[in-house]
DOBA-222101 format. One record per residue: residue in three letters; x, y, z of N, C-alpha, C, O in turn. Coordinates in steps of 0.05 Angstrom, whole numbers, plus 32768, in hexadecimal, padded with zeros to 4 digits. Example, Ala and Ser with C-alpha at 12.3 -4.5 7.8 and 13.67 -1.06 7.14 Angstrom:
Ala81087F8E809C80F67FA6809C81087FBE809C811D7FBE80A9;Ser81017FD3808E81117FEB808F81028001809D810C801780A1;
This chain:
Met80107FE8800880027FFC80058014801B8002800C80307FF7;Leu80298019800B80368034800C804A803A7FF78057804E7FF2;Cys804880247FED805680247FCD804780207FB8805180187FA3;Ile802E80267FBA801580277FA6801780507FAE801F80607F9E;Leu801080577FC5800E80717FCB801F807F7FC6801A80977FC9;Tyr803880777FBC804D807E7FBD805480897FA58061809E7FA3;Val804A80787F8D804D80787F75803880877F66803B80967F53;Asn802280807F73800C809C7F68801680B47F77801680C77F68;Ala801F80BA7F8F802A80D87F9C803E80E17F83803A80F77F79;Val805680D07F79806580D97F65805D80DF7F4F806C80EE7F42;Gly804080D47F41803980D77F29802780ED7F2E802680F87F18;Met801E80F67F39800681057F46801681267F48800B813C7F44;Leu802D81217F4D8039813C7F51804D81417F32805781567F2C;Leu804F81277F21805E81357F0D804A81397EF0805181447EDB;Val802F812B7EF68011813D7EEF801B81517EEE8029815C7EDC;Val801281587F058015817B7F06802581867EF3802081937EDF;Ala803F817C7EFE8053818F7F00805981897EDD806E81957ED7;Gly804E817A7EC6804981787EB0802F81867EA3802D818B7E8B;Val801D818B7EB4800C81997EA2801281BE7EA8800681D17E9D;Leu802381BE7EB9802A81DF7EC4804281E47EA2804281F37E8E;Ile805381CC7EAB806981D67E8F805A81D37E74806681E07E62;Glu804281C57E69803381C07E54802581DF7E4C802181E87E36;Arg801E81ED7E6A800F82087E64802082217E5D801982387E58;Val804082127E5E804882357E57805B82307E348064823D7E21;Leu8059821A7E3B806482117E148058821F7E01804082247E04;Pro806282267DEF8055823B7DDD804382257DCB804C820F7DC7;Ala8028822D7DC18017822F7DB28020820E7D9D801581F87D9F;Ala803382157D8C803F82037D7E804D81E87D7E804F81D77D6C;Phe805881EA7D9C806681D07DA6805981B97DA9804181B87DB0;Pro806681A67DA5805D81837DA8805681837DC9806881827DDB;Arg804481847DCB803E817C7DE18044815A7DF3804C81537E0A;Arg803F81537DE4804381347DE9805781307DF1805681197DFB;Trp8072813A7DF5808881347DF8809181367E1480A181287E20;Val8080814D7E1C807981557E43807781317E4C808A81257E56;Trp805881237E45805681137E4B806D80F57E49807380E37E59;Cys807280F97E3A808780E17E2A809780E27E3E809E80CC7E46;Val80A080F87E4A80B480F57E6380AC80F37E7A80B780E47E8A;Val809581047E83809080F37E9A808280DB7EA5808380D57EBD;Ile807280CE7E8E806B80B57E8D808680A07E9B808880927EB0;Pro809780A87E8580B380927E9180BD80A17EA880D180977EB2;Val80B780B37EB280C780BF7ED380B680AF7EE280BE80A17EF5;Ser80A680AF7EDD808A80A77EF68097808D7EF580A380887F09;Ile8097807E7EE780A180627EE880B8805A7EF680BB80497F08;Ile80CC806D7EE880E180687EF080ED80707F1480FA80657F27;Leu80E380837F0F80F080937F2B80E4807B7F3D80F280697F46;Pro80CA807C7F4080C380687F6680D080517F6580DB80487F79;Gly80D180437F4980E280287F4B8102802D7F518111801C7F5B;Tyr810980457F4B812780427F53812E80547F72814380507F7F;Tyr811B80647F79811980687F9F811280537FA9811580537FC2;Arg8106803B7F9C80FE80297FB0811080187FC3810F800E7FD9;Trp8129801C7FA7814180077FAF8158801A7FB9816A80107FC7;His815980307FB5816D80447FBE816780677FC68174807B7FC3;His814D80607FD1814680817FEC813780767FE8812D80767FD1;Met812D80657FFF811E80608012811F80688032813380678040;Val8109807080398106807E805780F08066806880DC805D805B;Ser80F5805F808080E7804F809580D38060809780DB80778095;Val80BA805C809B8098806A80A4809B806580C88088806A80D7;Ile80B2805E80D280BA805B80F780CC806F80EF80C3808480F5;Asp80D4807080EB80F5808780E780EA809680E980EB80A380FF;Val80D880A080D180CF80C180CE80BC80C780E580BE80DE80EE;Gln80A380B280F5809780B5810680AC80C4811E80A980DB8125;Gln80BC80B7812580CE80BC813980E080D8813780E680E7814A;Ala80E780DB811B80F380F2811F80DF810A811D80E881208124;Val80C48108811380B48122810C8098811F812C8086812F8133;Gln809F810681388092810E814C808A811C8160807581278166;Pro80AC8118816D80B4812B818A80AD814C818280A3815B8192;Pro80B38152816C80B1816E816C808F817681608085818C8164;Met808381658155806C816A814B80618161816680528173816D;Gly8060814F8178804C8151818E8056816681A48046816A81B7;His8066816F81A38071818781BA805A81A581B1804C81B281BF;Val805F81A68198804D81BC8186803581BA8185802981CF8188;Phe802581A38180800981A4817F80048189819C7FEF817D8196;Gly800B818381AC8008817781C57FFC816081BB7FE7815881C6;Met8008815081A37FFF813A819C8006811981A48003810F818E;Thr800B810881B2801780F481BC801C80E3819C802E80D281A0;Ser801280E38184801B80C8816B801780E38155800F80F9815D;Ile801C80DD8139801380E08123800680C9811B801480B58117;Thr7FE880C881177FDD80B881087FE380AA80EC7FE4809380E4;Ala7FE880C380E17FF380BE80B9800A80B080B7801180A780A1;Leu801D80AD80D5803380A080D18041809080E98057808E80F3;Asp8020808580EB801D807481058026805880FB8015804F80EB;Pro803D804480FF803E803080F58027801380F880257FFF80EA;Val8019801B810C8008800181147FFB800880FD7FFE7FF780EC;Leu7FEB801F80F57FE0802480DF7FE4801F80C57FD3801680B6;Trp7FF8802480C18008801480A980027FFF80A37FF77FF7808E;Ala800E7FEC80BF80167FCC80BD7FF67FC780BA7FF17FB680A9;Arg7FE67FCF80C47FC47FC080BF7FC67FC780A87FD77FB9809D;Ile7FBC7FD780977FBE7FE2807E7FC87FCD806B7FBA7FC1805B;Glu7FE77FC980707FFB7FB3805D7FED7F8F80677FF27F79805D;Ser7FDE7F9580797FC97F79807F7FAF7F7380697FA07F60806B;Phe7FAF7F8580567F9F7F8A80407FAF7F8380297FA47F858013;Asp7FC57F7D80297FDC7F8080107FD37F627FFB7FD97F617FE3;Thr7FC37F48800C7FBF7F3A7FFB7FAB7F3D7FE57FAF7F357FCE;Ser7F937F497FED7F7B7F527FE17F847F6D7FD17F767F767FBE;Ile7F977F777FD87FA57F8D7FC07FAA7F7C7FAB7F9E7F807F96;Asn7FB87F6E7FAC7FC47F5E7F9D7FB57F457F827FB97F3D7F6B;Arg7FA27F417F9E7F8C7F347F837F777F3D7F777F667F2F7F6B;Leu7F767F637F7E7F6B7F747F6F7F807F7B7F577F787F7A7F40;Trp7F987F837F5F7FAA7F8A7F487FAB7F6E7F2D7FAA7F6E7F15;Leu7FAB7F607F3D7FAB7F517F1C7F907F447F0B7F8F7F387EF5;Thr7F767F4B7F227F607F527F1A7F647F637EFA7F657F5A7EE3;Leu7F677F7D7F057F6D7F8F7EFA7F7C7F927EE07F757F9F7ECD;Ser7F947F827EE37FA67F807ED27F997F6A7EBA7F9D7F707EA2;Ala7F8D7F597EBE7F887F487EB17F6F7F4F7EA27F6A7F427E8D;Val7F5C7F677EAC7F487F687E997F4E7F7F7E8E7F397F847E82;Leu7F5C7F927E8A7F6F7FA77E817F787F927E607F707F987E49;Ile7F8A7F7B7E687F917F687E4D7F797F647E3F7F787F6B7E28;Leu7F5D7F567E4D7F547F4E7E3F7F407F617E337F337F597E1F;Trp7F3D7F7D7E3F7F367F8D7E357F447F977E137F387F9B7DFE;Gly7F5E7F977E1A7F6D7F997DFB7F6F7F897DE57F6D7F907DCD;Val7F727F757DED7F6B7F607DD77F4D7F637DCE7F4A7F637DB6;Ala7F377F687DDD7F237F5E7DD07F1E7F777DBE7F0C7F777DAE;Asn7F2C7F897DC17F267FAE7DB87F367FA97D987F2E7FB27D83;Thr7F537F957DA17F617F927D877F577F7B7D767F617F767D60;Trp7F3D7F677D827F347F5C7D6F7F1D7F5E7D647F147F507D52;Arg7F0C7F797D737EF57F8B7D667F037F8C7D4D7F007F7D7D3A;Val7F1A7FA77D527F1E7FB77D387F297FA47D247F207FA67D0D;Ser7F3A7F957D287F417F887D127F227F797D067F1A7F7F7CF0;Arg7F137F687D157EF97F627D0A7EEE7F797CF77EE37F757CE2;Val7EF17F907D027ED87FA97CF57EED7FAF7CD77EE37FA97CC1;Val7F017FB67CD77F167FAD7CC87F097F9C7CAA7EFE7FA07C94;Ser7F167F887CBC7F0D7F6C7CA17EF17F747C947EEC7F787C7C;Leu7EE37F747CA57EC57F787C997EC07F917C8F7EB17F8C7C7C;Ser7EC37FA47C8F7ECB7FC17C817ED37FB67C647EC57FB27C50;Arg7EEE7FB37C677EFE7FA77C4D7EEE7F957C3A7EED7F9B7C22;Arg7EE17F807C447ED47F6A7C367EB87F757C257EAF7F6E7C0F;Ala7EAF7F887C397E927F947C3A7E9E7FAB7C1A7E907FB07C06;Gln7EB47FB37C1E7EC17FC07C057EBB7FB77BED7EAE7FC17BDB;Gly7EC87F9D7BF17ED67F8D7BD57EEF7F8D7BD37EFA7F817BC1;Asp7F017FA07BEF7F1A7FAB7BEE7F347F977BF27F447F9A7C05;Ala7F397F817BDD7F4F7F707BE37F6B7F807BD47F807F747BD4;Arg7F697F9C7BC87F827F9B7BBF7F937FB57BD77FAA7FBB7BD7;Gly7F7A7FC07BEF7F897FD77BFD7F767FE87C077F607FE47BFE;Pro7F797FFD7C1A7F6180057C247F5780157C0F7F6280147BF9;Ala7F3F80287C147F3580387C057F3F80517C0B7F3F80597C23;Ile7F4D80697BEC7F51807E7BEE7F3F80997BE97F3680A17BD3;Val7F3E80A57C047F2780BC7C037F3E80D77C0B7F4B80DB7C20;Asp7F3B80E57BF17F4A81067BFF7F6680FE7BFA7F6F81127C04;Gly7F7280F77BF67F9680DD7BF37F9680D37C0D7FAC80D37C18;Val7F8080C97C1C7F8880B87C337F7F809F7C367F67809A7C37;Pro7F9780877C397F8C806B7C317F7380747C557F7680847C67;Val7F5F80607C507F4B805E7C5B7F4180437C647F4B80317C56;Val7F2E80387C7C7F1A80297C7C7F06802B7C867F0280267C9E;Val7EF380337C717ED180397C727EC7801D7C827EC780067C7A;Thr7EBE802A7CA07EAD80207CAD7E8C80297CAC7E81803B7C9E;Asp7E8280197CBE7E6580207CC27E5E80307CD57E4C80417CD3;Ala7E6E802B7CEB7E6A80407D047E8580487D117E8680607D16;Ile7E9D80367D177EB780427D2C7EC0805A7D137EBA805D7CFB;Gly7ECD80637D227EDD80747D1E7ECF80957D187EB7809C7D18;Pro7EDD809F7D167EFA80A67D037F1380A67D1E7F1680AF7D35;Ala7F2080967D0A7F3C808A7D1E7F4E807E7D167F4C80727D00;Thr7F67807D7D247F83806D7D107F86805E7D2C7F8880677D43;Val7F85803E7D1E7F8D80297D2E7FA2801D7D1F7FAC801E7D08;Gly7FA5800F7D387FBD7FF37D1E7FE47FFC7D2F7FF180107D34;Leu7FE87FE17D31800A7FE57D35801D7FE77D25802D7FFA7D24;Phe801A7FCA7D0F802C7FBC7D0280237FCE7CEA80337FD67CDA;Arg800B7FD27CE97FF97FE47CCB7FE57FFB7CD47FCE7FF67CDC;Ser7FEF80117CD47FD780247CE27FBE80297CC97FC1802A7CB0;Arg7FAC802B7CD57F9A80317CB97F8180417CCB7F79803B7CE2;Val7F7880567CB97F6480627CBD7F4780587CB87F3D80507CA3;Leu7F3D805A7CD27F1980507CD27F09806B7CCA7F0F807E7CD8;Val7EF680717CB67EEE807F7CB57ECE80777CB47ECD80607CAB;Pro7EB680807CB97EA3807B7CBF7E9680797CA77EA880797C96;Arg7E7C80767C997E6F80847C7F7E6380A17C797E6080AD7C64;Trp7E5B80A87C9F7E5080B37C9E7E6380D37C9D7E5880E97C9E;Val7E8180CE7C9A7E8F80E77C917E9780E27C6F7E9C80F57C60;Leu7E9780D17C697E9980D67C497E8280E57C3F7E8580F07C29;Ala7E6780E97C4B7E4C81047C467E5481177C4D7E47812B7C48;Leu7E6E81197C5D7E7881417C607E7D814B7C4C7E83813F7C38;Pro7E7B81647C4D7E7B81727C3B7EA481767C357EB581757C47;Gly7EAB81787C1B7EC881777C187EDA81877C267EF281827C27;Ser7ED381967C2F7EED81A37C487EE6819A7C5F7EF781977C71;Gln7ED181947C627ECA81827C857EDB816F7C857EEF816C7C94;Arg7ED281627C727EE581397C6D7F0481417C617F15812F7C67;Gln7F1081567C537F2B81557C617F3C815F7C7C7F53815D7C85;Tyr7F2481697C847F2C816B7CA37F3381567CB57F4781547CC3;Val7F16813E7CB17F1581227CBD7F2C811C7CB97F3E811F7CCA;Leu7F3181117C9E7F4A81027C917F5C810B7C997F6780F97CA5;Arg7F6B81227C9B7F82812F7CA07F82812C7CB67F99812E7CC0;His7F7281287CC47F80812B7CE37F8781087CF47F9580FF7D06;Glu7F7280FD7CE07F8480DE7CE57F9180D67CD67F9480BE7CD7;Asp7F9D80E47CC17FB880DC7CAF7FCD80E77CBF7FE580DF7CBF;Glu7FC081027CD27FDC810B7CDE7FE480FC7CF97FF981027D04;His7FD280E57D067FD080D27D1A7FE480C27D127FFA80BE7D1E;Arg7FDA80B77CF67FE080A77CE4800B80A57CE9801B80967CF4;Arg800D80C17CD7802880C97CD5803880C27CE5804B80B47CDF;Ala803080CE7D03803980D97D1D803B80BF7D22805080BA7D2E;His802E80A97D1E8036808E7D2F8026808E7D4E802C807D7D5F;Asp8015809D7D517FFE80A67D6F7FFA80937D758006808D7D8A;Ala7FE9807C7D6A7FE380637D6C7FF680577D887FF180557DA0;His8012804E7D77802780437D80803480527D9C804080447DAC;Leu803080717DA08034806E7DB68025807D7DCB802D80877DE0;Leu800F807B7DC27FF680737DDF7FF680587DE47FF780507DFC;Phe7FF680457DCC800580267DD6801980227DEE801880167E04;Val802A80317DE0804180247DF8804180347E0F804C802C7E24;Ala803280537E0D803180607E248023804D7E3B802E80437E4E;Ser8002804B7E317FF480387E3B800080157E4D7FF780097E60;Leu801080117E41801A7FEB7E4780207FF47E6B80197FE27E7A;Pro802C800B7E7980337FFD7E94801980017E9C80187FFF7EB4;Leu7FFE80087E917FE8800C7EA07FE07FED7EB27FD77FE67EC8;Ile7FEB7FDE7E937FDE7FBD7E997FF47FB77EB57FEA7FA37EC0;Leu800C7FBE7EC480197FB87ED680127FC57EED80107FBB7F03;Met800C7FE37EE57FF67FF57EF67FEB7FF77EF87FED800C7F04;Pro7FCD7FEF7EF97FB47FF67EF57FB080057F147F9880067F19;Trp7FBB800C7F217FB480147F3C7FBB802E7F367FAA803E7F3F;Asn7FD1803A7F277FD7804D7F287FCD805E7F167FD380607EFE;Leu7FB6806E7F297FAC80867F1D7FB8809F7F137FAE80AD7F01;Ala7FCA80A47F1E7FDA80B87F1A7FE180B47EF67FD980C67EE7;Met7FEE809C7EEB7FF380947ECE7FD880947EB77FD980957E9F;Trp7FBB80917ECF7FA180927EC17FA880A77EB17FAF80A97E9A;Trp7FA680B97EC37FAC80DB7EC17FBF80E57EAB7FBB80F87E9B;Gln7FD480D77EAC7FEE80DA7E957FE380D97E837FDE80ED7E75;Leu7FDB80B97E7C7FD080BD7E6A7FBB80BD7E607FB480AE7E4D;Arg7FAB80D27E6F7F9580DE7E5C7FA580F87E567FA880FB7E3E;Arg7FAF81097E647FC4811D7E587FD081187E467FCC81297E35;Leu7FE481007E3D7FEB80F67E1E7FDF80FB7E0A7FE581087DF6;Cys7FC180E87E147FAB80ED7DF87FA681027DF87F9A81027DE3;Leu7FA581177E017F9E81397E047FB081457DF47FAB81587DE4;Ala7FCB813A7DF97FDA81487DEB7FE181377DCB7FF081417DBB;Val7FD781257DC87FE481147DA57FCA812B7D9B7FCD813A7D88;Glu7FB5812B7DA87FA581397D987FA181517D937F9281567D80;Met7FAE816A7DA67FAC81837D9F7FCA81857D907FCC81997D81;Asp7FE081777D907FF681757D7B7FE581707D667FE081867D5A;Cys7FDA815F7D5D7FC881547D447FB8816F7D3C7FB881777D25;Asp7FAF81777D477F9B818C7D4B7FAB81AE7D407FA181BF7D32;Asn7FC481AD7D4B7FD381CA7D3F7FE481C37D207FED81D47D12;Arg7FE5819E7D1A7FF381987CFA7FDE81A27CE77FE081B37CD6;Val7FCA81927CEF7FAC81987CDE7FA581B77CD77F9A81C27CC3;Val7FAE81C27CEF7F9E81E77CEA7FB281EE7CDA7FAD81F67CC3;Ser7FD481EE7CE57FE981EF7CD87FE281F27CB37FE082047CA3;Gly7FDF81D77CB27FDA81CE7C927FC581D77C887FC981E57C73;Leu7FB581D47C8E7F9581DE7C7F7F8781FA7C837F7782057C73;Gly7F9082077C9C7F85821F7CA67F68821F7CB37F5A820B7CB5;Asp7F6182337CB97F40823C7CC27F3A82297CDC7F26821B7CDF;Ala7F4A822A7CE97F4682237D097F2F82207D127F28820A7D1C;Arg7F1C82397D117F0382367D147EEF821F7D107EE182127D20;Ala7EF5821F7CED7EE382087CDE7EE681F27CE77ED481E07CE9;Tyr7F0581F07CF07F1881CD7CFC7F0681C87D187F0081B27D21;Gly7EFE81E27D247EF981E07D3F7ED781CF7D3D7ECF81B97D45;Glu7ECB81E47D2F7EB781D77D277EAC81BD7D187E9781B07D15;Leu7EC081BC7D147EC0819B7CFF7EC5817C7D1A7EBE81657D1A;Leu7ED981927D357ECF81767D477EC481767D527EC581637D62;Leu7EAE818A7D567E9A81897D6F7E8D81787D5F7E8D81617D67;Lys7E80817E7D457E7381657D3D7E7B81547D387E6981437D3B;Val7E90814A7D307E9F81307D2F7E9C811F7D517E9581087D56;Ala7EA281317D617E9E81227D777E83811A7D877E81810A7D9A;Leu7E6B812D7D787E5281277D837E4281137D737E2E81097D7D;Ala7E4E810D7D557E4D80F77D417E5D80DE7D517E4E80CC7D58;Gly7E7480DB7D557E8380CE7D5E7E7080C17D747E6980AA7D74;Ser7E6A80D67D887E6680C97DA47E4780AE7DA37E42809E7DB5;Arg7E3D80B07D947E23809C7D8D7E33807C7D7D7E2780677D76;Gly7E4F80837D7A7E5780647D727E60805D7D7F7E61806C7D93;Pro7E72803E7D817E89802F7D997E9680407D907E9980497D79;Arg7E9F80437DAA7EBC80487DAF7ED9803E7DB17EDB802A7DBF;Leu7EF380497DA57F0880327DA67F17802F7DBE7F28801E7DC2;Gln7F0D80487DD17F1D80477DEA7F11804C7E037EFC80577DFF;Pro7F15804A7E167F08804C7E337EF4806D7E337EF380767E1C;Ala7EEB80777E407ED5808D7E3C7EE780A27E537EDF80B97E55;Phe7EFB809C7E617F0580A77E797F2780B07E687F3580C27E71;Leu7F2D80A27E537F3A80AD7E437F3C80CD7E2E7F4D80DC7E24;Gly7F2280C97E2F7F1980E27E157EFB80E47E1B7EEC80D27E22;Gly7EF580FF7E177ED881037E1A7ED581257E117EDF81347E00;Val7EC281287E237EB781457E1B7ED081627E2A7ED3817A7E26;Gly7EDB81517E377EEF81617E4C7F06816D7E3C7F1181837E3E;Thr7F0A815C7E2D7F2281607E217F2381657E0B7F38816B7E00;Leu7F0881657DFB7EFF81717DE47EFC818F7DF07F0D819E7DE5;Glu7EF481957DF97EE581B97E077F1081C67E037F1B81D97DF7;Arg7F1881B17E147F3F81BA7E167F4281B87DF97F4A81CD7DEE;Arg7F4081AB7DEE7F4C81B37DCB7F4681CA7DC37F5781DC7DC4;Leu7F2B81CF7DB87F1A81E07DB37F2381FE7DBA7F2582117DAA;Thr7F2881FE7DDD7F3182117DF27F4882207DE47F4882377DDD;Val7F60820C7DE27F7082137DDA7F7682197DB77F85822B7DAF;Leu7F6882097DA97F6482127D8B7F63822F7D8A7F76823D7D86;Leu7F4982377D8F7F3B82537D7E7F3E82627D9E7F4782797D9A;Ala7F3B825F7DB77F3C82797DCE7F54826E7DE37F5182637DF9;Pro7F6982737DD87F8182687DEA7F8C82857DFB7F96829B7DF5;Thr7F8282777E127F8882887E2E7FAD82997E2C7FC0828A7E30;Pro7FB182B17E287FCE82BB7E267FD982B97E467FCC82C27E59;Leu7FEC82B07E477FFF82B27E6E800182C77E63800382D07E4D;Arg7FFE82D57E88800D82E87E8E802582EB7E93803182D57E94;His803382FE7E97805683017E98805B82F27EB4807082E67EB7;Val804D82F27EC4804F82E87EE5804A82CF7EDC805F82C57EE3;Gln803F82C07ED3803182A77ED0805182987EB9805882817EBD;Arg805A82A37EAA806E82997EA0808582937EAA8091827E7EA4;Phe808E82A37EB9809D829A7EDC809082877EF5809C82787F04;Leu8076828D7EF6807582797F0F8063825E7F06805A824F7F17;Leu805F825C7EEC805982447EE8806882307EE3805F82197EE4;Pro808982377EDD80A282237EDE80AD821F7EF880B482087EFF;Ala80AE82347F0A80B882397F1B80A282197F2C80AA82027F30;Leu808882247F318075820C7F43807E81ED7F35808081D87F42;Ala808381F07F1B808881CE7F0A80A681C47F1980AA81AD7F22;Leu80B781DB7F1B80D781D17F2780D081C97F4380D581B37F4E;Gly80C381DE7F4F80BD81D27F6C80B181B77F6F80B881A67F80;Leu809E81B47F5F809081987F6080AB81827F5E80B681727F6D;Leu80AD818A7F4280CF81787F4080E3816F7F5680F1815B7F58;Ala80DE81827F6280F581837F7C80EB816B7F9180F681557F96;Ile80D181777F9B80C281677FA980C6814D7F9F80C9813E7FB3;Val80C681417F8A80B881287F7E80DF81247F8E80E3811D7FA5;Leu80F3812A7F7D8108811C7F818113811D7FA48120810A7FAE;Leu810A81367FB4810C81317FCB810081187FE0810A81117FF5;Met80EB810D7FD580D380FF7FE280E680DE7FE480F380D27FD3;Pro80E480D97FF580F480BF7FF680DC80A67FF380C480AA7FF5;His80E9808A7FED80CF807D7FEE80C98072800C80DA806E801E;Pro80B28070800E80A88065803680AE8049802D80AB803E8017;Val80B78042804480AF8021804F80AE801D806B80BA802A807B;Leu809E8008807080978005808980A9800180A680A5800880BD;Thr80BA7FF6809C80D67FEB80BB80EB7FF680B480F57FFF809F;His80F27FF380D3810C7FFE80DA81237FEE80C981267FD680C5;Gly8130800680C0814E800180B8814A7FEF809B81587FDB8096;Ser81337FF98087812D7FEE806C8131800B806081208011804F;His8143801E80658154803B80548168802D804A816D80178053;Ser8177803780378198803680258195804E801A81868059800B;Met81AE8054802D81BD806A802481D5806B801681E2805A8022;Thr81E980787FFE81FE806F7FF68210808B8007820880A28003;Ser82288084801C8235809F801A82508092801B825B80808028;Gly825680A98000827980987FF98279807E7FEF826C80797FDA;Thr828880697FFE8286804C7FF4827780388009827C8020800B;Thr82678045801682638036802D823E80378025823280498018;Thr8232801E8031821A801E8022820E800A803382157FF28035;Thr81F68019804081E18009805781D17FF3804181C97FFB802B;Val81CD7FD8804881BE7FC6804081A17FCD804781997FDC8059;Pro81927FBF8034817E7FC8804181707FAC804981757F97803E;Asn81567FB1806681557F9F806E81357F92806781227F9D8071;Tyr81317F79805481217F77804D81087F58805F80F37F4D8057;Thr81187F55807781157F39808580F77F3D808F80EA7F298096;Ser80EA7F5D808F80D37F57809E80C37F66808A80AF7F6C8096;Arg80C17F72806980B87F7B805980AA7F66805180B27F508057;Ala808F7F678040807A7F58802C80967F51801780AE7F538019;Leu80817F46800080917F467FED80897F5C7FD880727F637FD7;Pro809E7F6A7FC7809D7F7F7FB480877F837FA780877F747F93;Arg80767F8F7FA8805F7F977FA8805D7FAA7F7D80497FB57F75;
C-alpha cells in the first residue's frame, strides 16, 4: 500500500508539473513530448528510489513526533503510526488479487478491441470488393466502415477508418476529416499511444498514469489540430467541423474507453484552437517556477517503507544494505 500511494503521489506531482510546462509552451510547439518525458520518469523514478532512496516510516515518526508533540500537545501522529500502516498492509493479499484481476481485464479488453477492429476492417473491405487495397478518397487511402470512425488504427499497418457519413460531407469538410486522420497515420500516433498505455497493464492502480495517458491523448490531438490548420487554414471552420464530427461519432461505437476522451478534451482543443488565453508576464515566470518546485519535491521525497533499518544511503564507498527480512514481497 505504501508503494502504491508513493507511486501515485509522484505521478500526480509530475502531472501537475507537466501541465504547467505545457501551459507556457508556444502554441505551435508539439506538446506530446512533454508527456513522452513525464510518463517514463514517473515509472523509472519510483523504481529507482525503492532500492536507493528509502526511509522508514517508523524513523520518520520518531524524528517528527517529539517536536510536533511539543508544539501541538499530541502524543502520536496518526498518519505516521506504524500500527496503522501494519494494519493496512494486512490487506496486501486482497490488493494483489484485485491488481491481477484489473490487469487481466485490461488485457482482455485490448485483445477484444484488436479483434473487433480487425473484423471491421475485414468486413468493410470485403463489402467493398476491395482485394487490391484500400479506397482512395481525396488522396488518402481509407477503409470505409458502416459506423466506426473516423479513426486511425493498426500497429504493423496503420489504416484510416472512415464511416460512410463522412463521404457525404461537403468536399472542404471531408478534406479536413481525412487530413486529420492522415496526419495521425503519418505521425504514428497509434503506435505512440499503444506503447504509452502498456505500463497500465502492469500498474492498473496507478491513477496518476491514467491521468498522464489522458493528457497525452489530448496533446496528440492538439498537435494534429495544429498541423491540419497550418496546412489547410481556416481554424474556425475546422473547429466547427470538430464539434460536428464529435456529435456524430458519439452515436457510434468507440475505439477507446470513454475516460480517455470526451467533451472535456474537445472543449480544451477548441479553446486552444479558437480562443487561446494569452499568458501574463507574471505567469511566464511563475508557472515554470512552480513546475521546478514540484520537480524538486519529487526528487527530494524518498520512497517510504514500514520497518526499521530498511533504508539504504550511499556515502563515499560505504553502503548500508537494506533489511528486507521483515518486509512483504515486492509489490
